TORLOGU-224683 format. One line per 10 residues: number of its first residue (from 1); their letters; for each residue x, y, z of C-alpha. Coordinates in Angstrom, 1 decimal. Example, Ala and Ser with C-alpha at 12.3 -4.5 7.8 and 13.67 -1.06 7.14 Angstrom:
// TORLOGU-224683
1	AS	12.3:-4.5:7.8; 13.7:-1.1:7.1
END
This chain:
// TORLOGU-224683
1	MKHPSAFVLP	13.7:15.1:-3.3; 10.4:15.9:-1.6; 7.8:17.4:-3.8; 6.4:20.8:-2.7; 3.0:19.3:-2.2; 4.3:17.0:0.5; 3.9:19.0:3.7; 4.5:17.9:7.3; 4.0:20.0:10.4; 6.6:19.7:13.2
11	LAVMALGLSL	5.2:19.1:16.7; 5.8:22.7:17.9; 4.1:24.2:15.0; 1.2:21.8:15.3; 0.7:22.6:18.9; 0.7:26.3:18.3; -1.6:26.0:15.3; -4.2:23.9:17.1; -4.4:26.6:19.8; -4.8:29.4:17.3
21	SGVAPAQQID	-7.4:27.6:15.3; -9.5:26.6:18.2; -9.3:23.0:17.3; -7.9:20.4:19.6; -7.5:16.6:19.4; -10.8:14.9:20.2; -11.4:14.6:24.0; -11.2:10.9:24.8; -13.5:9.3:27.3; -11.5:8.6:30.5
31	YDPGRADALR	-12.8:5.4:32.0; -10.4:5.5:35.0; -12.4:5.3:38.3; -9.8:7.7:39.7; -10.9:10.6:37.4; -11.7:13.6:39.5; -15.4:14.1:40.3; -15.1:17.8:39.2; -14.1:16.6:35.7; -16.7:13.9:35.6
41	RCDDPLLRGR	-19.4:16.5:36.3; -18.2:18.4:33.2; -17.7:15.2:31.1; -21.4:14.2:31.3; -22.9:17.1:29.4; -20.0:17.0:26.9; -20.6:13.4:26.1; -24.3:14.0:25.9; -23.8:16.7:23.2; -24.6:19.7:25.5
51	QEQASRCYRA	-21.5:21.6:24.4; -22.3:25.0:26.0; -23.1:23.5:29.4; -19.9:21.4:29.3; -17.8:24.4:28.3; -19.1:26.5:31.2; -18.3:23.7:33.5; -14.8:23.2:32.2; -14.1:27.0:32.2; -14.9:27.1:35.9
61	LLTRAEPLLR	-12.1:24.7:36.5; -9.4:26.9:34.9; -8.9:28.8:38.2; -8.2:25.6:40.2; -4.7:25.1:41.5; -4.3:21.5:40.5; -2.4:21.5:37.1; -3.8:18.1:36.1; -7.3:19.4:36.5; -6.5:22.5:34.5
71	AEAQWALGDF	-4.9:20.5:31.8; -7.9:18.2:31.3; -10.2:21.3:31.3; -8.1:23.1:28.7; -7.9:20.0:26.5; -11.7:19.7:26.6; -12.0:23.4:25.8; -9.8:23.1:22.8; -6.7:25.0:24.1; -4.1:22.5:23.1
81	QAANQAFRDA	-1.1:24.7:23.9; -2.3:25.6:27.4; -3.2:22.0:28.0; 0.2:20.8:26.9; 1.9:23.3:29.3; -0.5:22.3:32.2; 0.3:18.6:31.7; 4.0:19.5:31.8; 3.4:21.3:35.1; 1.4:18.4:36.4
91	VAAAADDPRP	4.2:16.0:35.7; 6.7:18.3:37.4; 4.5:18.6:40.4; 4.0:14.9:40.8; 7.2:13.2:39.6; 6.3:9.9:41.2; 2.7:9.7:40.0; 2.2:7.9:36.6; -1.2:9.4:36.0; -0.2:12.9:34.7
101	RVRWGRLFLA	2.1:11.2:32.2; -0.6:8.8:31.1; -3.1:11.6:30.5; -0.5:13.8:28.8; 0.3:10.8:26.6; -3.4:10.4:25.9; -3.4:14.0:24.5; -0.6:13.2:22.1; -2.3:9.9:21.2; -5.5:11.8:20.3
111	AGQYQDAMRL	-3.4:14.1:18.1; -1.9:11.2:16.3; 1.6:11.9:17.8; 2.3:8.2:18.6; 5.9:8.4:19.5; 5.5:11.2:22.0; 2.5:9.3:23.5; 4.5:6.1:23.8; 7.4:7.9:25.4; 5.2:9.2:28.1
121	FQEALEIAPR	3.5:5.9:28.7; 6.9:4.2:29.0; 7.9:6.9:31.5; 4.8:6.1:33.5; 5.6:2.4:33.5; 9.2:3.1:34.7; 7.6:4.8:37.7; 4.9:2.1:38.2; 5.6:-1.0:36.1; 2.1:-2.5:36.8
131	DYGARVASAS	0.1:0.7:36.3; -3.1:-0.3:34.5; -3.6:3.1:32.8; -0.2:3.1:31.2; -0.5:-0.5:30.1; -3.9:-0.2:28.5; -2.8:3.1:26.9; 0.2:1.3:25.4; -2.0:-1.4:24.1; -4.3:1.2:22.6
141	VAAERFSGDV	-1.3:2.7:20.7; -0.3:-0.7:19.4; -3.8:-1.4:18.3; -4.3:1.9:16.6; -0.9:1.7:14.8; -1.4:-2.0:13.8; 2.0:-2.6:15.4; 2.0:-6.3:16.2; -0.1:-8.8:18.1; -1.6:-7.2:21.2
151	SDSLRELLDE	-3.7:-10.2:22.2; -1.3:-11.3:25.0; -1.1:-7.9:26.6; -4.9:-7.5:26.4; -5.5:-10.9:27.8; -3.3:-10.1:30.8; -5.2:-6.8:31.3; -8.6:-8.5:31.2; -7.5:-11.4:33.4; -6.2:-8.9:35.9
161	DQGRIEAHLV	-9.3:-6.8:36.3; -12.6:-7.7:34.6; -14.1:-4.4:35.9; -12.0:-2.2:33.5; -14.0:-0.9:30.5; -11.2:0.2:28.2; -9.4:-3.1:27.8; -12.7:-4.7:26.6; -13.1:-1.8:24.1; -9.6:-2.3:22.7
171	AARVAIENGR	-10.1:-6.1:22.6; -13.4:-5.6:20.7; -11.8:-3.2:18.1; -8.8:-5.6:17.5; -11.2:-8.5:17.1; -13.3:-6.6:14.5; -10.2:-5.7:12.6; -9.1:-9.3:12.6; -12.6:-10.6:11.6; -13.4:-12.4:14.8
181	MEEARSSAER	-16.9:-11.0:15.1; -18.3:-13.2:18.0; -15.3:-12.3:20.1; -15.8:-8.6:19.2; -19.4:-8.8:20.1; -18.6:-10.4:23.5; -16.0:-7.8:24.4; -18.1:-4.9:23.3; -21.2:-6.2:25.2; -19.0:-6.6:28.4
191	ALELAQAQRR	-17.7:-3.0:27.9; -21.3:-1.8:27.6; -22.4:-3.7:30.7; -19.5:-2.2:32.7; -20.1:1.3:31.4; -23.8:1.2:32.4; -23.0:-0.2:35.8; -20.3:2.4:36.4; -22.5:5.2:34.9; -19.9:5.9:32.2
201	APLEAQTLLA	-20.7:6.9:28.6; -21.7:3.9:26.6; -21.0:5.5:23.3; -17.8:3.6:22.3; -19.3:0.2:23.2; -22.4:1.0:21.2; -20.4:2.1:18.3; -18.4:-1.1:18.3; -21.6:-3.2:18.6; -23.0:-1.2:15.6
211	AVEVIGHRDP	-19.9:-2.1:13.7; -20.3:-5.8:14.4; -23.8:-5.6:12.9; -22.7:-3.6:9.8; -19.9:-6.1:9.1; -22.4:-8.9:9.5; -24.7:-7.1:7.0; -27.3:-6.6:9.6; -29.2:-3.4:10.6; -27.2:-1.5:13.3
221	ARWTRAALAY	-30.2:0.7:14.1; -30.6:-0.6:17.6; -27.1:0.7:18.5; -27.1:3.8:16.4; -30.5:4.9:18.0; -29.1:4.2:21.5; -26.0:6.2:20.9; -27.8:9.1:19.4; -30.3:9.1:22.2; -27.4:9.5:24.6
231	NPRYGTLFEE	-25.7:12.1:22.4; -27.6:13.4:19.4; -24.4:15.1:18.1; -22.2:12.0:18.3; -20.9:12.0:14.7; -18.0:9.9:15.8; -20.3:6.9:15.7; -20.7:7.1:12.0; -17.1:8.2:11.4; -16.0:4.9:13.1
241	LGYFEVIRRR	-18.4:2.9:11.0; -16.9:4.5:7.9; -13.4:3.6:9.2; -14.3:-0.1:9.6; -15.7:-0.1:6.1; -12.5:1.5:4.7; -10.2:-1.2:6.3; -12.5:-3.8:4.6; -12.0:-1.8:1.4; -15.8:-1.1:1.2
251	YREAEGWYAR	-15.3:2.5:0.1; -18.8:3.1:-1.4; -20.4:1.9:1.9; -17.9:4.1:3.9; -19.1:7.1:2.0; -22.6:6.7:3.3; -21.4:6.6:6.9; -19.1:9.6:6.6; -22.0:11.5:5.0; -24.1:10.7:8.1
261	AVEVQPDLWS	-21.2:11.7:10.4; -21.0:15.2:9.1; -24.8:15.5:9.0; -25.1:14.6:12.7; -22.1:16.7:13.7; -21.2:19.3:11.1; -18.2:20.5:13.1; -16.6:17.1:13.2; -13.6:18.1:11.0; -11.9:14.7:11.1
271	AHRERGLNLL	-15.0:13.2:9.5; -15.0:15.8:6.7; -11.3:15.0:6.2; -11.9:11.2:6.1; -14.8:11.7:3.8; -12.7:13.7:1.4; -9.9:11.0:1.5; -12.5:8.3:0.9; -14.1:10.1:-2.0; -10.7:10.3:-3.6
281	RLGEVDGARA	-10.5:6.5:-3.3; -13.8:6.4:-5.3; -12.3:8.7:-7.9; -14.7:11.6:-7.1; -12.2:14.4:-7.1; -14.6:17.3:-7.0; -16.5:15.9:-4.0; -13.2:15.1:-2.3; -12.0:18.7:-2.7; -15.2:20.0:-1.3
291	SLTRAYSGDR	-15.0:17.8:1.8; -11.4:18.5:2.4; -11.9:22.3:1.9; -14.7:22.0:4.6; -12.3:20.1:6.9; -9.6:22.8:6.3; -12.1:25.6:7.2; -12.4:24.2:10.7; -9.0:22.6:11.2; -6.2:24.3:9.3
301	FSTATVNTLR	-3.5:22.2:10.8; -4.4:18.7:9.9; -1.4:17.4:7.9; -3.5:14.9:5.9; -6.0:17.7:4.9; -3.3:20.2:3.9; -1.2:17.6:2.1; -4.1:16.3:0.1; -5.5:19.7:-0.9; -2.0:20.7:-2.1
311	LLDSFDQYEF	-1.8:17.4:-4.1; -5.2:18.2:-5.7; -3.9:21.6:-6.6; -1.0:19.9:-8.5; -3.4:17.9:-10.7; -3.2:20.7:-13.3; 0.3:19.4:-14.0; -1.1:16.0:-15.1; -2.6:14.8:-18.4; -5.8:12.8:-18.2
321	IDSRDPPLRL	-6.1:10.4:-21.1; -9.3:8.6:-21.7; -10.1:5.6:-23.9; -13.3:3.7:-24.5; -12.2:0.2:-25.4; -11.8:-0.8:-22.7; -13.0:2.1:-20.6; -9.8:3.5:-19.1; -8.5:6.7:-17.8; -4.7:7.4:-17.3
331	QLHRKEAAAL	-3.4:10.2:-15.1; 0.2:10.9:-16.0; 2.4:13.8:-15.1; 3.0:16.1:-18.1; 6.8:15.8:-17.9; 6.7:12.1:-18.6; 3.2:11.4:-20.1; 4.4:11.1:-23.7; 7.1:8.6:-22.7; 5.0:6.4:-20.4
341	RPYVAQLARQ	1.6:6.5:-22.1; 2.4:3.7:-24.7; 3.5:1.2:-22.1; 1.0:2.0:-19.4; -1.9:1.9:-21.9; -0.7:-1.3:-23.5; -0.2:-3.1:-20.2; -3.5:-1.9:-18.8; -5.4:-3.1:-21.8; -3.6:-6.4:-21.8
351	SIATFAQRYG	-4.3:-6.9:-18.1; -8.0:-6.2:-18.5; -8.3:-8.6:-21.4; -6.3:-11.3:-19.5; -8.2:-11.0:-16.2; -11.6:-10.7:-17.8; -11.0:-14.0:-19.6; -9.4:-15.7:-16.5; -11.9:-14.6:-13.9; -15.1:-14.3:-15.9
361	YTPTEPVTIE	-15.7:-10.7:-14.9; -15.6:-7.4:-16.7; -15.3:-4.1:-14.8; -18.6:-2.3:-14.6; -17.0:1.2:-14.7; -13.9:2.8:-16.2; -10.6:1.9:-14.5; -8.5:4.9:-13.5; -4.7:4.5:-13.3; -2.7:7.3:-11.6
371	LYPEHDDFGV	1.1:7.4:-11.7; 3.0:9.8:-9.4; 6.6:10.8:-10.2; 7.2:11.8:-6.6; 6.9:9.0:-4.1; 5.7:11.4:-1.4; 2.8:12.5:-3.6; 1.8:8.9:-4.0; 1.9:8.5:-0.2; -0.3:11.6:0.2
381	RTAGLPGIGL	-2.7:10.2:-2.4; -2.9:7.0:-0.5; -2.9:8.0:3.1; -2.8:11.8:3.3; 0.8:11.6:4.5; 4.2:11.1:2.8; 6.6:8.3:3.7; 4.3:5.4:2.9; 6.3:2.2:2.1; 3.9:0.8:-0.6
391	LGVTFGHVVA	4.4:0.8:-4.4; 0.8:0.7:-5.5; -2.7:0.7:-4.0; -6.1:-0.2:-5.6; -9.3:1.3:-4.5; -11.7:-0.8:-6.5; -11.7:0.8:-9.9; -9.0:3.3:-9.0; -5.3:2.4:-9.1; -2.6:4.7:-7.7
401	MDSPSGRQSG	1.1:3.9:-7.8; 4.6:5.2:-8.1; 5.7:6.2:-11.6; 9.0:4.7:-12.7; 10.6:8.0:-11.8; 9.3:7.8:-8.3; 12.0:5.3:-7.4; 15.7:4.8:-8.3; 16.2:2.8:-11.5; 16.1:-0.9:-10.6
411	DFHWGSTLWH	14.3:-0.4:-7.3; 11.0:-1.7:-8.5; 9.3:-3.3:-11.5; 6.6:-0.8:-12.3; 5.0:-3.1:-14.9; 4.6:-6.0:-12.4; 3.3:-3.5:-9.8; 0.6:-2.3:-12.3; -0.2:-5.9:-13.2; -0.5:-6.7:-9.5
421	EMAHVFTLSA	-2.8:-3.8:-8.9; -5.0:-4.5:-11.9; -5.5:-8.0:-10.6; -6.9:-6.3:-7.4; -9.4:-4.4:-9.6; -10.9:-7.7:-10.6; -10.7:-9.7:-7.3; -12.2:-6.8:-5.4; -14.9:-5.8:-7.9; -15.9:-9.4:-8.8
431	TQHRVPRWLS	-16.7:-10.1:-5.1; -18.1:-6.6:-4.3; -15.1:-6.1:-2.1; -15.8:-9.1:0.1; -12.6:-11.0:-0.9; -10.3:-11.5:2.1; -7.2:-9.4:2.0; -4.9:-12.4:1.9; -6.7:-13.9:-1.1; -6.7:-10.6:-3.1
441	EGLSMFEEWR	-3.0:-10.2:-2.4; -2.3:-13.8:-3.0; -4.0:-13.8:-6.4; -2.2:-10.6:-7.4; 1.1:-12.3:-6.5; 0.0:-15.4:-8.3; -0.8:-13.4:-11.5; 2.5:-11.6:-11.3; 4.2:-15.0:-11.4; 1.9:-16.6:-14.0
451	TGPTPGVSVG	0.7:-14.0:-16.5; 2.6:-10.7:-15.6; 5.2:-9.0:-17.7; 8.0:-10.8:-15.7; 6.6:-14.3:-15.0; 8.4:-16.7:-12.6; 7.9:-17.6:-9.0; 10.4:-15.2:-7.4; 10.7:-15.5:-3.6; 13.6:-15.1:-1.1
461	PDLVEAFIAD	15.1:-17.1:1.7; 13.1:-15.1:4.3; 10.0:-17.0:3.3; 11.6:-20.4:3.5; 13.2:-19.5:6.9; 9.8:-18.4:8.2; 8.4:-21.8:7.1; 11.2:-23.7:8.8; 10.6:-21.7:12.0; 6.8:-22.5:11.8
471	KLLPVARLDE	5.9:-18.8:11.4; 3.6:-19.1:8.5; -0.1:-18.7:9.5; -2.8:-21.2:8.8; -5.0:-20.2:5.8; -8.0:-19.3:8.0; -5.9:-16.7:9.8; -3.7:-15.5:7.0; -5.2:-12.0:7.0; -3.6:-11.4:10.4
481	GFLRPAYENQ	-0.2:-11.4:8.8; -1.2:-8.3:6.7; -3.1:-6.4:9.5; -1.1:-7.1:12.6; 2.3:-8.5:11.9; 3.8:-10.2:15.0; 7.4:-10.3:13.8; 9.7:-8.2:11.5; 9.0:-8.6:7.8; 5.8:-10.6:8.3
491	VQISYMQAGL	3.8:-8.5:5.9; 6.2:-9.2:3.1; 6.3:-12.9:4.0; 2.5:-12.9:4.1; 2.4:-11.6:0.5; 4.7:-14.5:-0.6; 2.8:-17.1:1.5; -0.5:-15.9:0.0; 0.8:-16.2:-3.5; 2.2:-19.7:-2.8
501	VCLFAEQRWG	-1.1:-20.8:-1.3; -2.8:-19.8:-4.6; -0.1:-21.6:-6.5; -0.6:-24.7:-4.4; -4.4:-24.6:-4.8; -4.0:-24.2:-8.6; -1.6:-27.2:-8.8; -3.7:-29.3:-6.4; -7.3:-28.6:-7.7; -6.8:-26.7:-11.0
511	FAKLVEFLHA	-7.2:-23.0:-11.9; -11.0:-23.3:-12.4; -11.3:-24.3:-8.7; -9.2:-21.3:-7.7; -11.5:-19.0:-9.6; -14.5:-20.7:-7.9; -12.8:-20.2:-4.6; -12.6:-16.4:-5.3; -16.2:-16.3:-6.5; -17.3:-18.0:-3.2
521	FREDITTADA	-16.6:-14.6:-1.6; -19.4:-13.0:-3.5; -21.4:-14.1:-0.4; -20.5:-13.4:3.2; -18.4:-16.4:4.0; -15.2:-17.0:6.0; -12.1:-18.4:4.5; -12.6:-21.6:6.5; -16.1:-22.1:5.1; -15.0:-21.3:1.6
531	VRRVFAVEPE	-12.2:-23.9:1.8; -14.7:-26.5:2.9; -17.2:-25.6:0.2; -14.9:-25.3:-2.8; -12.1:-27.6:-2.0; -14.1:-30.1:0.0; -11.5:-30.4:2.8; -11.2:-29.0:6.3; -8.9:-26.0:6.7; -6.6:-28.1:8.8
541	AFDAEFQAFM	-6.3:-30.6:6.0; -5.7:-27.7:3.5; -2.9:-26.5:5.8; -1.4:-29.9:6.0; -1.3:-30.3:2.2; 0.2:-26.8:1.8; 2.9:-27.8:4.3; 3.7:-30.8:2.2; 3.7:-28.6:-0.9; 6.2:-26.3:0.7
551	KQRFAPYIAQ	8.5:-29.1:1.9; 8.6:-30.5:-1.6; 9.1:-27.3:-3.5; 11.9:-26.0:-1.2; 13.3:-29.4:-0.2; 16.9:-28.7:-1.2; 17.0:-25.5:0.9; 15.1:-27.0:3.9; 17.5:-30.0:4.0; 20.5:-27.7:4.4
561	PKRWLEQMRA	19.3:-24.2:5.4; 22.8:-22.9:6.2; 24.4:-24.1:3.0; 22.6:-21.7:0.6; 24.0:-18.7:2.3; 27.5:-20.3:2.5; 27.4:-21.0:-1.3; 26.1:-17.5:-2.1; 28.9:-15.9:-0.1; 31.5:-18.2:-1.7
571	ALTARDEKNW	30.2:-17.5:-5.2; 30.3:-13.7:-4.7; 33.7:-13.8:-3.2; 35.1:-16.0:-6.0; 33.5:-13.7:-8.6; 35.1:-10.6:-7.0; 38.4:-12.4:-7.0; 37.8:-13.5:-10.7; 38.1:-17.1:-9.7; 35.7:-18.2:-12.4
581	AAARTAARAG	35.7:-21.9:-11.7; 35.0:-21.5:-8.0; 32.3:-18.9:-8.7; 30.7:-21.2:-11.2; 30.6:-24.2:-8.8; 29.2:-22.2:-5.9; 26.7:-20.3:-8.0; 25.3:-23.5:-9.5; 25.0:-24.9:-6.0; 23.1:-21.7:-4.9
591	IELLPEFTAG	20.7:-22.1:-7.8; 20.0:-25.8:-7.0; 19.3:-24.9:-3.4; 16.9:-22.0:-4.1; 16.1:-21.4:-7.7; 13.4:-19.0:-6.8; 15.8:-16.4:-5.6; 16.3:-13.8:-8.4; 16.9:-10.5:-6.5; 20.1:-8.6:-6.2
601	GNAYQTLATA	23.2:-10.8:-5.7; 21.5:-13.8:-7.1; 23.3:-16.9:-8.2; 22.2:-16.7:-11.8; 23.8:-13.4:-12.6; 26.9:-14.5:-10.6; 27.1:-17.6:-12.8; 26.7:-15.6:-15.9; 29.6:-13.3:-14.9; 31.7:-16.3:-14.2
611	EEGAGNKAAA	30.9:-18.0:-17.5; 31.6:-14.8:-19.5; 34.8:-14.3:-17.6; 35.9:-17.8:-18.5; 35.1:-17.0:-22.2; 31.9:-19.1:-22.4; 29.4:-16.5:-23.6; 26.9:-19.1:-24.7; 26.7:-20.5:-21.1; 26.4:-16.9:-19.8
621	IEALRAWRKA	23.4:-16.4:-22.0; 21.8:-19.6:-20.7; 22.4:-18.5:-17.1; 20.7:-15.2:-17.8; 17.9:-16.8:-19.7; 17.3:-19.1:-16.7; 17.4:-16.1:-14.3; 14.8:-14.3:-16.4; 12.6:-17.3:-16.6; 12.7:-17.6:-12.8
631	GGWDPQGLRK	11.4:-14.0:-12.5; 14.6:-11.9:-12.7; 14.1:-8.4:-13.9; 17.0:-6.2:-12.9; 17.5:-3.7:-15.8; 21.3:-4.1:-15.8; 20.9:-7.9:-16.0; 18.4:-7.6:-18.9; 20.6:-5.2:-20.8; 23.5:-7.5:-20.3
641	LAQLLVEAGN	21.5:-10.4:-21.7; 20.5:-8.3:-24.7; 24.1:-7.3:-25.4; 25.2:-11.0:-25.3; 22.3:-12.0:-27.6; 23.2:-9.2:-30.1; 26.9:-10.4:-30.1; 25.6:-13.9:-30.7; 23.5:-12.7:-33.7; 20.2:-13.2:-32.0
651	QSEAAEVLDA	18.6:-9.8:-32.7; 15.0:-11.0:-32.3; 15.4:-12.3:-28.8; 17.6:-9.3:-27.9; 14.7:-7.0:-29.0; 12.3:-9.0:-26.8; 14.6:-8.6:-23.8; 15.1:-4.9:-24.3; 11.4:-4.5:-24.7; 11.0:-6.1:-21.2
661	VNYVDPLAPA	13.3:-3.4:-19.8; 10.6:-0.8:-20.6; 8.5:-2.3:-17.8; 11.4:-1.7:-15.4; 13.3:1.4:-16.6; 11.4:3.1:-19.5; 12.9:6.6:-18.9; 16.5:5.9:-20.0; 16.9:7.3:-23.5; 19.7:5.0:-24.7
671	GHAELGELLL	17.6:1.9:-24.3; 15.0:3.2:-26.7; 17.5:4.0:-29.4; 19.1:0.6:-29.2; 15.7:-1.2:-29.1; 14.5:0.9:-32.1; 17.4:-0.2:-34.2; 16.8:-3.9:-33.3; 13.1:-3.6:-34.1; 13.9:-2.1:-37.5
681	ATNRPADALR	16.4:-4.8:-38.1; 13.9:-7.5:-37.3; 11.1:-6.0:-39.5; 8.9:-4.6:-36.7; 8.6:-1.0:-37.9; 5.4:-0.1:-35.9; 7.1:-1.0:-32.7; 10.2:0.8:-33.7; 8.1:3.9:-34.4; 6.9:3.7:-30.8
691	EYQVLLALAP	10.4:3.5:-29.4; 11.7:6.5:-31.4; 8.6:8.5:-30.4; 9.3:7.7:-26.8; 13.0:8.6:-27.3; 12.1:12.0:-28.7; 9.7:12.6:-25.8; 12.6:12.0:-23.4; 14.4:15.0:-25.0; 17.7:13.2:-25.8
701	LDTAGANYGL	20.8:15.1:-26.6; 20.8:13.6:-30.1; 17.4:14.8:-31.3; 18.7:14.5:-34.9; 19.3:10.8:-34.4; 15.9:10.3:-32.8; 14.2:12.0:-35.7; 16.2:10.0:-38.2; 15.1:6.8:-36.5; 11.5:8.0:-36.6
711	ARAARATGDA	11.8:8.8:-40.3; 13.1:5.3:-41.1; 10.3:3.7:-39.0; 7.6:5.8:-40.5; 8.9:5.0:-44.0; 8.9:1.3:-43.2; 5.2:1.6:-42.1; 4.3:3.3:-45.4; 4.0:6.9:-44.0; 6.2:8.8:-46.4
721	AAARRHLLQA	4.9:12.2:-45.3; 5.9:11.6:-41.7; 9.2:10.2:-42.8; 10.0:13.3:-44.8; 8.9:15.6:-41.9; 11.2:13.8:-39.4; 14.1:13.9:-41.8; 13.7:17.6:-42.3; 13.5:18.0:-38.5; 16.7:16.0:-38.2
731	LETAPRFRPA	18.5:18.1:-40.7; 17.2:21.3:-39.1; 19.0:20.3:-36.0; 22.1:18.8:-37.7; 22.3:20.1:-41.3; 25.4:18.0:-42.0; 23.8:14.7:-40.8; 24.9:12.6:-43.7; 22.5:9.5:-43.1; 19.5:11.8:-43.0
741	QKLLLEMTGE	20.7:13.7:-46.2; 21.2:10.4:-48.0; 17.8:9.0:-47.0; 16.1:12.3:-48.0; 17.7:12.2:-51.4; 16.7:8.6:-51.8; 13.1:9.3:-51.0; 13.1:12.4:-53.3; 14.4:10.1:-56.1; 11.6:7.6:-55.4
751	ESP	9.0:10.3:-55.7; 10.3:11.8:-59.0; 8.4:10.8:-62.1
END
């Protein structure tokens, strides 16, 4: 169910709203040599910051008969609705001309309506398959959406016509995002040269050249001065610099650029919005609200602005829990704060102590952890929009993630997610946010497997299949798998590959060298140079050794890649048919071929079912133990293991297993009652007290039983007053509750002289 704070505007409403508010999507520079001279005469004062002069010029074009001319003028004047209709008329009037469709698509692209934009670009290409404008616009969409590798299409565009400016601009932007700075500089310089030769605005090229300097930690003043000399109100220059810092996760630096953007151009509402979103990443809620409110005053129909302001308004429904040792702030929704607080606080403190010891770094400011019970709220918190596919995000010392209630039970391991994100706190902060994305993600995966609440190297067949197909990237280019995936599922595969690269490096050179490798990025250094410096091998040699590591680790699967799936199907079929012997044989084969696979339908749990079905409960326990050791965490599987352990008389291990369920599914009342009983039975009263407190916070039907459990746990810890209080509460709810009556009489007798 979507939370009321998640708000999305349909296209028709957005179009009308933009017209009424006087705000239109930003006018893009049209570099096409075919742009009408009448428009170019108006473009020049607009792009030089002379807004009134430009507006008079565009208004003079509104009486012209050509619908495409009117559409462009209306767009520039901020009349989105009229521009939209005029573009529609222009397309109808020139059905065989791709240009009206391309320019109409550009309007939608500027508004962030990517699907509508791509539909129009595709229509233009159906009319003229080689139309340059439609092709470069399509490449722009792919680049802006980070949807795949656009290098081939850009190369084709550049080879075809070196005189076109925009392809060089797109190529420069993509190169910056991928960290290929010399390539970016070359493309941006070529774009600037062409813009000057063709008397076009040099602003975008100058902005990209400034970004190259900023990322290289050099002074961009040459390019910022040049851009502001051309247009003193060009706030987009600094907004773009802020964007490039954000994608590098340099949020503090981004704030400086966004502040300059709104100083130079106070009515640049998108910069106010982006500044507000970025201040939230820094944990500065009041400043974020002020910037977003300012953005809303000028653009009331930005979905990201509206969504985030509504989310901030919902913060009065949260509890903010601070602690000093270590400095920590938890933001938990009131409806589940009491139930989640013990586990979140314990895991957060444990992660800080663990990573501080392992990485030789202590956070310099409090760590904030925010849990959102509605997944769409988490999406808004992260990107201003619902529907995000992530589970957690780290912004330096701020962690935001789904609450366990934000997903269906068993859909994700919230404890491992928090552990993963807390590792980011350390890898980002210890390197002043210079660590490459792949290494930060890789170390987080590595720590999940090594030190997290569910240790075990858990990967799926997709990773091995990608390795067999030679789709894994070399270490020097591993970031590209996260930023611009070239095939389906590459982002997820890149997470697993990055984790395995760290695992390989630890096994090959030792953990101390892996930490040294991380610390190498305290300086501005490439992955390739860090590999040379720390591991004393060339990146190509590193890749070759990693290949050998993969071949050895996954040798059984690689030798017979089709057999694993055959065995898994056979095991599941035999299980369903209750052919326990056949299920056992096939499941064991599946485990031997890929022991790292622990997700749904895994061979371990199938083997456990077969063993139990055949009456061999001890073997079923061993199968589930092996599954858990390999990284399995499905709550039903853990509960089944606990049940079998209790039946076998192993209460201590059963309690440990049920305790692990709390980091997957902590909001199910029954599990806390069962765990509380086991903890009392194994002489762990303080932990039992926690479980019964959580149980009561979850408002179970049997509150008398919860209070009775609390009373016994409190009594076992020596707190007789609390024990008596909870017994009376139990009897208030259920006056005939005999166990509570008996215990109260027993305690009264003990207190009598």
